[in-house]
FIKOLTI-480468 format. One line per field, with one value per atom (N, C-alpha, C): residue number from 1; z, x, y; residue in one letter. Coordinates in Angstrom, 2 decimals. Atoms other than C-alpha are relative to their C-alpha. Example, Ala and Ser with C-alpha at 12.3 -4.5 7.8 and 13.67 -1.06 7.14 Angstrom:
% residues 2
n	(1	1	1	2	2	2)
z	(0.00	7.80	0.00	-0.06	7.14	0.73)
x	(0.89	12.30	0.90	-0.82	13.67	-0.77)
y	(-1.19	-4.50	1.20	-1.19	-1.06	1.09)
res	(A	A	A	S	S	S)
//
This chain:
% residues 68
n	(1	1	1	2	2	2	3	3	3	4	4	4	5	5	5	6	6	6	7	7	7	8	8	8	9	9	9	10	10	10	11	11	11	12	12	12	13	13	13	14	14	14	15	15	15	16	16	16	17	17	17	18	18	18	19	19	19	20	20	20	21	21	21	22	22	22	23	23	23	24	24	24	25	25	25	26	26	26	27	27	27	28	28	28	29	29	29	30	30	30	31	31	31	32	32	32	33	33	33	34	34	34	35	35	35	36	36	36	37	37	37	38	38	38	39	39	39	40	40	40	41	41	41	42	42	42	43	43	43	44	44	44	45	45	45	46	46	46	47	47	47	48	48	48	49	49	49	50	50	50	51	51	51	52	52	52	53	53	53	54	54	54	55	55	55	56	56	56	57	57	57	58	58	58	59	59	59	60	60	60	61	61	61	62	62	62	63	63	63	64	64	64	65	65	65	66	66	66	67	67	67	68	68	68)
z	(-0.54	94.70	1.02	-0.92	96.47	1.25	-1.25	100.07	-0.17	0.20	98.92	-0.73	0.69	96.74	0.96	-0.95	99.80	1.18	-1.13	102.18	-0.05	-0.10	103.39	-0.25	0.41	101.82	0.96	-0.95	104.55	1.42	-1.38	108.26	0.65	-0.71	110.30	1.50	-1.43	113.95	0.81	-0.91	116.87	0.59	-0.66	118.46	1.35	-1.23	121.41	1.16	-1.16	124.27	1.26	-1.16	126.74	-0.52	0.59	126.03	0.98	-0.95	129.20	0.33	-0.33	129.64	1.39	-1.35	133.22	0.18	-0.24	134.02	1.45	-1.40	137.52	0.35	-0.52	139.48	1.17	-1.07	141.82	0.77	-0.82	144.57	-0.75	0.60	143.59	0.24	-0.11	142.91	-0.44	0.38	141.85	-1.35	1.32	138.21	0.10	-0.17	139.27	0.64	-0.64	141.52	-1.00	1.03	138.66	-0.99	0.98	136.21	0.56	-0.62	138.68	0.05	-0.14	139.11	-1.31	1.19	135.62	-0.95	0.88	133.86	-1.45	1.44	130.16	-0.34	0.23	130.58	-0.36	0.36	128.88	1.21	-1.17	131.42	0.11	-0.03	130.46	0.43	-0.37	130.75	1.47	-1.40	134.11	0.93	-0.84	135.58	-0.07	0.14	134.19	0.90	-0.86	135.95	1.48	-1.39	139.20	0.43	-0.32	139.10	0.06	0.00	138.18	1.22	-1.19	140.96	1.27	-1.18	143.51	0.06	0.03	142.40	0.39	-0.36	142.61	1.50	-1.44	146.12	0.82	-0.74	147.29	-0.14	0.21	145.76	0.86	-0.84	147.57	1.47	-1.38	150.85	0.28	-0.18	150.36	0.02	0.06	149.65	1.27	-1.24	152.95	1.01	-1.04	155.78	1.05	-1.01	158.27	1.39	-1.36	161.68	0.99	-0.99	164.28	1.17)
x	(-0.42	96.39	1.11	-1.12	99.73	-0.26	0.17	99.98	0.33	-0.39	101.71	-1.07	1.08	98.70	-1.08	1.05	96.44	0.53	-0.58	98.84	-0.40	0.31	97.99	1.28	-1.23	100.47	0.43	-0.37	100.39	-0.11	-0.01	100.89	-1.36	1.27	97.76	0.31	-0.29	97.90	-1.16	1.04	95.99	-0.72	0.70	93.31	0.65	-0.66	94.66	-0.98	0.88	92.50	0.75	-0.84	95.34	1.20	-1.04	97.68	1.03	-1.00	99.68	0.94	-1.00	102.91	0.57	-0.54	104.04	1.09	-1.12	107.42	0.41	-0.39	108.48	0.88	-0.82	110.88	-0.76	0.70	109.50	1.02	-0.86	110.95	0.36	-0.43	112.85	-1.08	1.00	110.48	-1.40	1.34	107.52	-0.42	0.34	107.66	-0.39	0.33	107.66	-1.37	1.32	104.64	-1.10	0.98	102.78	-0.16	0.06	103.68	-0.74	0.68	102.43	-1.51	1.43	99.05	-0.74	0.70	98.30	-0.48	0.44	97.92	0.21	-0.09	97.17	-0.19	0.21	96.45	1.33	-1.21	98.96	0.49	-0.57	101.33	-0.47	0.42	100.44	-1.45	1.42	96.71	-0.17	0.12	97.16	0.44	-0.51	99.26	-0.92	0.94	96.83	-1.21	1.15	93.93	0.35	-0.43	95.91	0.03	-0.12	96.65	-1.37	1.33	93.09	-0.82	0.71	91.64	0.51	-0.59	94.05	-0.40	0.42	93.23	-1.47	1.43	89.48	-0.19	0.11	89.88	0.47	-0.53	92.00	-0.92	0.92	89.58	-1.25	1.17	86.66	0.32	-0.42	88.58	0.14	-0.19	89.44	-1.34	1.31	85.78	-0.81	0.72	84.59	0.32	-0.28	84.19	0.95	-0.98	87.02	-0.58	0.55	85.45	1.08	-1.05	88.18	-0.16)
y	(-1.28	117.19	-0.24	0.13	117.50	0.84	-0.73	118.71	1.48	-1.40	121.89	0.80	-0.70	122.70	0.49	-0.36	122.88	0.82	-0.73	124.62	1.47	-1.43	128.10	0.77	-0.69	130.48	1.09	-1.05	133.11	-0.54	0.43	132.84	0.23	-0.09	132.14	-0.04	-0.05	133.14	-0.53	0.47	131.70	1.21	-1.11	133.87	0.29	-0.43	135.84	0.00	0.08	134.59	0.41	-0.29	134.89	0.79	-0.83	137.77	0.54	-0.45	138.31	-1.15	1.01	136.37	0.31	-0.16	135.84	-1.05	0.91	134.33	0.14	-0.06	133.41	-1.18	1.09	131.27	-0.62	0.71	128.63	-0.84	0.85	126.48	-1.28	1.27	123.36	-1.05	1.05	120.49	0.41	-0.47	122.66	-0.58	0.54	121.53	-1.47	1.42	117.88	-0.17	0.06	118.49	0.31	-0.37	120.20	-1.15	1.09	117.41	-1.21	1.14	114.79	0.20	-0.30	116.51	0.26	-0.49	117.77	-1.08	1.08	114.41	0.35	-0.27	114.94	1.48	-1.43	118.69	0.65	-0.74	120.97	0.79	-0.66	122.50	1.45	-1.40	126.09	0.16	-0.04	125.41	-0.31	0.40	123.71	1.13	-1.09	126.52	1.21	-1.12	129.14	-0.23	0.32	127.37	0.13	-0.14	127.18	1.47	-1.42	130.90	0.66	-0.60	131.87	-0.44	0.48	129.67	0.68	-0.65	131.14	1.48	-1.41	134.70	0.15	-0.05	134.04	-0.18	0.26	132.62	1.21	-1.17	135.57	1.21	-1.12	138.09	-0.18	0.26	136.43	0.24	-0.24	136.49	1.49	-1.44	140.17	0.74	-0.65	141.01	-0.23	0.27	139.50	1.09	-1.01	142.02	-0.57	0.41	141.87	0.22	-0.08	141.10	-0.39	0.27	141.44	0.91)
res	(M	M	M	K	K	K	E	E	E	S	S	S	D	D	D	T	T	T	A	A	A	I	I	I	S	S	S	R	R	R	R	R	R	V	V	V	T	T	T	K	K	K	P	P	P	K	K	K	L	L	L	F	F	F	D	D	D	E	E	E	A	A	A	I	I	I	H	H	H	F	F	F	R	R	R	A	A	A	R	R	R	A	A	A	G	G	G	T	T	T	K	K	K	A	A	A	R	R	R	I	I	I	D	D	D	E	E	E	L	L	L	R	R	R	G	G	G	E	E	E	T	T	T	R	R	R	Q	Q	Q	G	G	G	D	D	D	F	F	F	V	V	V	R	R	R	E	E	E	L	L	L	I	I	I	E	E	E	D	D	D	A	A	A	L	L	L	D	D	D	R	R	R	R	R	R	E	E	E	Q	Q	Q	E	E	E	A	A	A	A	A	A	K	K	K	P	P	P	Q	Q	Q	D	D	D	R	R	R)
//
């Protein structure tokens, strides 16, 4: 059986787990810092985790009562 005999004839898309695209500009050197920390993790996955962690932290801080 040739490879073309087993190929899928129609386009198969990936499941849409993450459907919001966010584009932004960062300070010079940010990409190098990310690349140094992320290791073997895909860049998109690493940045997504950074953003989600930061959002969770900020949401928790906002939920705390403000005692001043």
